[in-house]
FIROMI-664387 format. One record per residue: residue number from 1; residue in one letter; x, y, z of N, C-alpha, C in turn. Coordinates in nm, 2 decimals, padded with zeros to 4 digits. Example, Ala and Ser with C-alpha at 12.3 -4.5 7.8 and 13.67 -1.06 7.14 Angstrom:
// FIROMI-664387
+-----+------+--------+--------+--------+--------+--------+--------+--------+--------+--------+
: seq : type :     nX :     nY :     nZ :    caX :    caY :    caZ :     cX :     cY :     cZ :
+-----+------+--------+--------+--------+--------+--------+--------+--------+--------+--------+
:   1 :    A :  01.32 : -00.57 :  00.78 :  01.23 : -00.45 :  00.78 :  01.32 : -00.33 :  00.78 :
:   2 :    S :  01.28 : -00.22 :  00.71 :  01.37 : -00.11 :  00.71 :  01.29 :  00.00 :  00.79 :
+-----+------+--------+--------+--------+--------+--------+--------+--------+--------+--------+
***
This chain:
// FIROMI-664387
+-----+------+--------+--------+--------+--------+--------+--------+--------+--------+--------+
: seq : type :     nX :     nY :     nZ :    caX :    caY :    caZ :     cX :     cY :     cZ :
+-----+------+--------+--------+--------+--------+--------+--------+--------+--------+--------+
:   1 :    X :  10.29 :  21.97 :  03.01 :  10.18 :  21.96 :  03.11 :  10.25 :  22.00 :  03.24 :
:   2 :    X :  10.17 :  22.06 :  03.33 :  10.22 :  22.09 :  03.45 :  10.11 :  22.08 :  03.56 :
:   3 :    X :  10.14 :  22.08 :  03.68 :  10.04 :  22.07 :  03.79 :  10.07 :  22.17 :  03.89 :
:   4 :    X :  09.97 :  22.23 :  03.95 :  09.98 :  22.33 :  04.05 :  09.90 :  22.29 :  04.17 :
:   5 :    X :  09.95 :  22.29 :  04.28 :  09.88 :  22.25 :  04.41 :  09.85 :  22.38 :  04.48 :
:   6 :    X :  09.72 :  22.40 :  04.52 :  09.69 :  22.53 :  04.59 :  09.57 :  22.50 :  04.68 :
:   7 :    X :  09.55 :  22.60 :  04.77 :  09.45 :  22.59 :  04.87 :  09.34 :  22.68 :  04.83 :
:   8 :    X :  09.21 :  22.63 :  04.82 :  09.10 :  22.71 :  04.79 :  09.05 :  22.80 :  04.90 :
:   9 :    X :  08.95 :  22.88 :  04.88 :  08.89 :  22.97 :  04.98 :  08.84 :  22.90 :  05.10 :
:  10 :    X :  08.80 :  22.77 :  05.09 :  08.75 :  22.69 :  05.20 :  08.86 :  22.62 :  05.28 :
:  11 :    X :  08.99 :  22.64 :  05.24 :  09.10 :  22.58 :  05.30 :  09.13 :  22.43 :  05.26 :
:  12 :    X :  09.07 :  22.40 :  05.14 :  09.09 :  22.26 :  05.09 :  09.21 :  22.26 :  04.99 :
:  13 :    X :  09.29 :  22.16 :  04.99 :  09.40 :  22.15 :  04.90 :  09.35 :  22.09 :  04.77 :
:  14 :    X :  09.38 :  22.16 :  04.66 :  09.34 :  22.12 :  04.53 :  09.46 :  22.11 :  04.44 :
:  15 :    X :  09.44 :  22.04 :  04.33 :  09.55 :  22.02 :  04.23 :  09.48 :  22.07 :  04.10 :
:  16 :    X :  09.56 :  22.16 :  04.03 :  09.52 :  22.22 :  03.90 :  09.61 :  22.16 :  03.80 :
:  17 :    X :  09.56 :  22.09 :  03.70 :  09.65 :  22.04 :  03.59 :  09.64 :  22.14 :  03.47 :
:  18 :    X :  09.76 :  22.17 :  03.42 :  09.77 :  22.27 :  03.31 :  09.83 :  22.19 :  03.20 :
:  19 :    X :  09.76 :  22.20 :  03.08 :  09.80 :  22.14 :  02.96 :  09.83 :  22.26 :  02.87 :
:  20 :    X :  09.95 :  22.27 :  02.83 :  09.99 :  22.39 :  02.75 :  09.90 :  22.40 :  02.62 :
:  21 :    X :  09.86 :  22.52 :  02.61 :  09.77 :  22.55 :  02.49 :  09.63 :  22.51 :  02.50 :
:  22 :    X :  09.59 :  22.45 :  02.62 :  09.45 :  22.40 :  02.63 :  09.39 :  22.47 :  02.74 :
:  23 :    X :  09.26 :  22.51 :  02.72 :  09.19 :  22.57 :  02.83 :  09.04 :  22.51 :  02.82 :
:  24 :    X :  08.99 :  22.47 :  02.92 :  08.85 :  22.42 :  02.92 :  08.77 :  22.50 :  03.01 :
:  25 :    X :  08.66 :  22.56 :  02.96 :  08.57 :  22.64 :  03.03 :  08.44 :  22.56 :  03.06 :
:  26 :    X :  08.37 :  22.60 :  03.16 :  08.25 :  22.53 :  03.19 :  08.15 :  22.52 :  03.07 :
:  27 :    X :  08.14 :  22.63 :  03.00 :  08.05 :  22.63 :  02.88 :  08.10 :  22.54 :  02.77 :
:  28 :    X :  08.23 :  22.50 :  02.77 :  08.29 :  22.41 :  02.67 :  08.25 :  22.26 :  02.69 :
:  29 :    X :  08.20 :  22.23 :  02.81 :  08.16 :  22.10 :  02.84 :  08.02 :  22.07 :  02.78 :
:  30 :    X :  08.02 :  22.00 :  02.67 :  07.89 :  21.99 :  02.59 :  07.79 :  21.91 :  02.66 :
:  31 :    X :  07.83 :  21.82 :  02.74 :  07.72 :  21.73 :  02.81 :  07.69 :  21.77 :  02.95 :
:  32 :    X :  07.74 :  21.89 :  02.99 :  07.71 :  21.95 :  03.12 :  07.58 :  22.02 :  03.12 :
:  33 :    X :  07.50 :  22.00 :  03.23 :  07.37 :  22.07 :  03.24 :  07.40 :  22.22 :  03.28 :
:  34 :    X :  07.30 :  22.30 :  03.27 :  07.30 :  22.44 :  03.31 :  07.34 :  22.44 :  03.46 :
:  35 :    X :  07.28 :  22.35 :  03.55 :  07.31 :  22.35 :  03.69 :  07.45 :  22.31 :  03.71 :
:  36 :    X :  07.50 :  22.20 :  03.63 :  07.64 :  22.16 :  03.65 :  07.74 :  22.27 :  03.62 :
:  37 :    X :  07.71 :  22.34 :  03.51 :  07.80 :  22.45 :  03.47 :  07.80 :  22.56 :  03.58 :
:  38 :    X :  07.68 :  22.59 :  03.64 :  07.67 :  22.69 :  03.74 :  07.75 :  22.64 :  03.87 :
:  39 :    X :  07.75 :  22.51 :  03.90 :  07.83 :  22.47 :  04.01 :  07.98 :  22.48 :  03.98 :
:  40 :    X :  08.02 :  22.45 :  03.85 :  08.16 :  22.46 :  03.81 :  08.21 :  22.60 :  03.82 :
:  41 :    X :  08.13 :  22.69 :  03.80 :  08.17 :  22.84 :  03.80 :  08.14 :  22.91 :  03.92 :
:  42 :    X :  08.08 :  22.84 :  04.02 :  08.04 :  22.91 :  04.14 :  08.16 :  22.97 :  04.21 :
:  43 :    X :  08.14 :  23.09 :  04.26 :  08.25 :  23.16 :  04.33 :  08.29 :  23.10 :  04.47 :
:  44 :    X :  08.20 :  23.03 :  04.53 :  08.22 :  22.97 :  04.67 :  08.11 :  22.86 :  04.69 :
:  45 :    X :  08.12 :  22.80 :  04.81 :  08.03 :  22.70 :  04.84 :  07.89 :  22.75 :  04.85 :
:  46 :    X :  07.86 :  22.87 :  04.90 :  07.73 :  22.92 :  04.91 :  07.67 :  22.94 :  04.77 :
:  47 :    X :  07.75 :  22.98 :  04.67 :  07.70 :  23.00 :  04.54 :  07.67 :  22.86 :  04.47 :
:  48 :    X :  07.75 :  22.76 :  04.50 :  07.73 :  22.62 :  04.45 :  07.60 :  22.56 :  04.51 :
:  49 :    X :  07.58 :  22.59 :  04.64 :  07.45 :  22.54 :  04.70 :  07.33 :  22.61 :  04.64 :
:  50 :    X :  07.34 :  22.74 :  04.61 :  07.24 :  22.81 :  04.54 :  07.21 :  22.75 :  04.41 :
:  51 :    X :  07.31 :  22.72 :  04.33 :  07.30 :  22.66 :  04.20 :  07.22 :  22.53 :  04.20 :
:  52 :    X :  07.24 :  22.45 :  04.30 :  07.17 :  22.32 :  04.30 :  07.03 :  22.34 :  04.38 :
:  53 :    X :  07.01 :  22.45 :  04.44 :  06.88 :  22.47 :  04.50 :  06.88 :  22.43 :  04.65 :
:  54 :    X :  07.00 :  22.40 :  04.70 :  07.01 :  22.36 :  04.84 :  06.97 :  22.47 :  04.93 :
:  55 :    X :  06.90 :  22.45 :  05.03 :  06.86 :  22.55 :  05.13 :  06.76 :  22.65 :  05.08 :
:  56 :    X :  06.69 :  22.62 :  04.97 :  06.59 :  22.71 :  04.92 :  06.45 :  22.65 :  04.94 :
:  57 :    X :  06.43 :  22.54 :  05.01 :  06.30 :  22.49 :  05.02 :  06.21 :  22.57 :  05.11 :
:  58 :    X :  06.08 :  22.55 :  05.10 :  05.98 :  22.61 :  05.19 :  05.93 :  22.52 :  05.29 :
:  59 :    X :  06.02 :  22.42 :  05.32 :  05.98 :  22.32 :  05.42 :  05.97 :  22.39 :  05.56 :
:  60 :    X :  05.86 :  22.35 :  05.63 :  05.83 :  22.41 :  05.76 :  05.84 :  22.30 :  05.87 :
:  61 :    X :  05.92 :  22.33 :  05.97 :  05.94 :  22.24 :  06.08 :  05.83 :  22.28 :  06.18 :
:  62 :    X :  05.74 :  22.18 :  06.21 :  05.64 :  22.21 :  06.30 :  05.56 :  22.08 :  06.34 :
:  63 :    X :  05.44 :  22.10 :  06.38 :  05.36 :  21.98 :  06.42 :  05.23 :  21.97 :  06.34 :
:  64 :    X :  05.21 :  22.05 :  06.24 :  05.09 :  22.03 :  06.16 :  05.12 :  21.91 :  06.07 :
:  65 :    X :  05.01 :  21.86 :  06.01 :  05.02 :  21.74 :  05.92 :  05.11 :  21.76 :  05.81 :
:  66 :    X :  05.12 :  21.88 :  05.75 :  05.20 :  21.90 :  05.63 :  05.34 :  21.94 :  05.67 :
:  67 :    X :  05.37 :  21.95 :  05.79 :  05.51 :  22.00 :  05.84 :  05.60 :  21.88 :  05.86 :
:  68 :    X :  05.73 :  21.91 :  05.86 :  05.83 :  21.81 :  05.89 :  05.86 :  21.82 :  06.04 :
:  69 :    X :  05.88 :  21.71 :  06.09 :  05.91 :  21.70 :  06.24 :  06.06 :  21.74 :  06.26 :
:  70 :    X :  06.09 :  21.81 :  06.37 :  06.23 :  21.84 :  06.41 :  06.31 :  21.72 :  06.43 :
:  71 :    X :  06.44 :  21.72 :  06.41 :  06.53 :  21.60 :  06.42 :  06.52 :  21.54 :  06.57 :
:  72 :    X :  06.49 :  21.62 :  06.67 :  06.49 :  21.57 :  06.80 :  06.35 :  21.53 :  06.84 :
:  73 :    X :  06.25 :  21.53 :  06.75 :  06.11 :  21.50 :  06.78 :  06.09 :  21.35 :  06.80 :
:  74 :    X :  06.01 :  21.31 :  06.89 :  05.98 :  21.16 :  06.90 :  05.83 :  21.14 :  06.89 :
:  75 :    X :  05.79 :  21.02 :  06.85 :  05.65 :  20.99 :  06.84 :  05.62 :  20.88 :  06.94 :
:  76 :    X :  05.52 :  20.90 :  07.02 :  05.48 :  20.79 :  07.11 :  05.42 :  20.68 :  07.03 :
:  77 :    X :  05.43 :  20.56 :  07.09 :  05.37 :  20.44 :  07.02 :  05.22 :  20.45 :  07.00 :
:  78 :    X :  05.15 :  20.52 :  07.08 :  05.00 :  20.54 :  07.07 :  04.97 :  20.63 :  06.95 :
:  79 :    X :  05.06 :  20.71 :  06.91 :  05.03 :  20.81 :  06.80 :  05.06 :  20.76 :  06.66 :
:  80 :    X :  05.14 :  20.65 :  06.65 :  05.18 :  20.60 :  06.52 :  05.07 :  20.49 :  06.48 :
:  81 :    X :  05.00 :  20.52 :  06.38 :  04.89 :  20.44 :  06.34 :  04.93 :  20.35 :  06.23 :
:  82 :    X :  04.85 :  20.24 :  06.22 :  04.89 :  20.13 :  06.11 :  04.75 :  20.06 :  06.09 :
:  83 :    X :  04.76 :  19.97 :  05.99 :  04.64 :  19.88 :  05.97 :  04.66 :  19.77 :  06.07 :
:  84 :    X :  04.54 :  19.72 :  06.12 :  04.55 :  19.61 :  06.22 :  04.60 :  19.49 :  06.15 :
:  85 :    X :  04.67 :  19.41 :  06.23 :  04.72 :  19.28 :  06.18 :  04.63 :  19.17 :  06.23 :
:  86 :    X :  04.56 :  19.11 :  06.13 :  04.46 :  19.00 :  06.16 :  04.53 :  18.89 :  06.24 :
:  87 :    X :  04.46 :  18.84 :  06.34 :  04.33 :  18.86 :  06.38 :  04.31 :  18.97 :  06.48 :
:  88 :    X :  04.42 :  19.05 :  06.50 :  04.41 :  19.16 :  06.59 :  04.33 :  19.28 :  06.54 :
:  89 :    X :  04.30 :  19.37 :  06.63 :  04.22 :  19.48 :  06.59 :  04.28 :  19.62 :  06.62 :
:  90 :    X :  04.40 :  19.61 :  06.69 :  04.47 :  19.74 :  06.72 :  04.51 :  19.81 :  06.60 :
:  91 :    X :  04.51 :  19.95 :  06.60 :  04.55 :  20.02 :  06.49 :  04.66 :  20.13 :  06.52 :
:  92 :    X :  04.72 :  20.11 :  06.64 :  04.85 :  20.19 :  06.67 :  04.95 :  20.10 :  06.71 :
:  93 :    X :  05.08 :  20.14 :  06.71 :  05.19 :  20.06 :  06.73 :  05.18 :  19.99 :  06.87 :
:  94 :    X :  05.15 :  20.07 :  06.97 :  05.14 :  20.02 :  07.11 :  05.04 :  19.91 :  07.12 :
:  95 :    X :  04.93 :  19.93 :  07.06 :  04.82 :  19.82 :  07.07 :  04.86 :  19.70 :  06.99 :
:  96 :    X :  04.92 :  19.72 :  06.87 :  04.97 :  19.60 :  06.79 :  05.07 :  19.52 :  06.87 :
:  97 :    X :  05.17 :  19.59 :  06.93 :  05.27 :  19.52 :  07.01 :  05.21 :  19.45 :  07.13 :
:  98 :    X :  05.11 :  19.51 :  07.19 :  05.04 :  19.44 :  07.30 :  04.97 :  19.31 :  07.26 :
:  99 :    X :  04.90 :  19.32 :  07.14 :  04.83 :  19.20 :  07.09 :  04.94 :  19.10 :  07.05 :
: 100 :    X :  05.05 :  19.13 :  06.99 :  05.15 :  19.04 :  06.95 :  05.21 :  18.97 :  07.07 :
: 101 :    X :  05.24 :  19.05 :  07.18 :  05.29 :  19.00 :  07.30 :  05.20 :  18.90 :  07.36 :
: 102 :    X :  05.07 :  18.93 :  07.36 :  04.97 :  18.84 :  07.42 :  04.97 :  18.70 :  07.34 :
: 103 :    X :  04.98 :  18.72 :  07.20 :  04.98 :  18.59 :  07.12 :  05.10 :  18.51 :  07.15 :
: 104 :    X :  05.22 :  18.58 :  07.17 :  05.34 :  18.50 :  07.20 :  05.33 :  18.43 :  07.33 :
: 105 :    X :  05.28 :  18.50 :  07.43 :  05.26 :  18.45 :  07.56 :  05.17 :  18.33 :  07.55 :
: 106 :    X :  05.06 :  18.33 :  07.47 :  04.97 :  18.22 :  07.46 :  05.04 :  18.10 :  07.39 :
: 107 :    X :  05.13 :  18.13 :  07.30 :  05.20 :  18.02 :  07.23 :  05.30 :  17.96 :  07.32 :
: 108 :    X :  05.36 :  18.04 :  07.41 :  05.46 :  17.98 :  07.50 :  05.41 :  17.92 :  07.62 :
: 109 :    X :  05.28 :  17.94 :  07.65 :  05.22 :  17.88 :  07.77 :  05.18 :  17.74 :  07.74 :
: 110 :    X :  05.22 :  17.64 :  07.82 :  05.20 :  17.50 :  07.79 :  05.05 :  17.46 :  07.82 :
+-----+------+--------+--------+--------+--------+--------+--------+--------+--------+--------+
***
């Protein structure tokens, strides 16, 4: 048995173990899925991402109801809706917080 240290195309250090007379190919791994085998034989990171379907979604960043919000998007407290918390009647976060603050104030007032 021998070992070989090498640097892959992405600059990562890897170790390859060599057992004399033995060779394992991705297709020889009987419990590997088709996707797993494709990742094992991918020529580079881009091919591996393609194999697992990364970066292939049709997700749309936008403001429509079916769109995903951008990472830097914020929601104002008046636009986040919820079910009213009894006995309150507010149905957005700002209103619910105002009702809770009023109830706390009432409890703290002697």
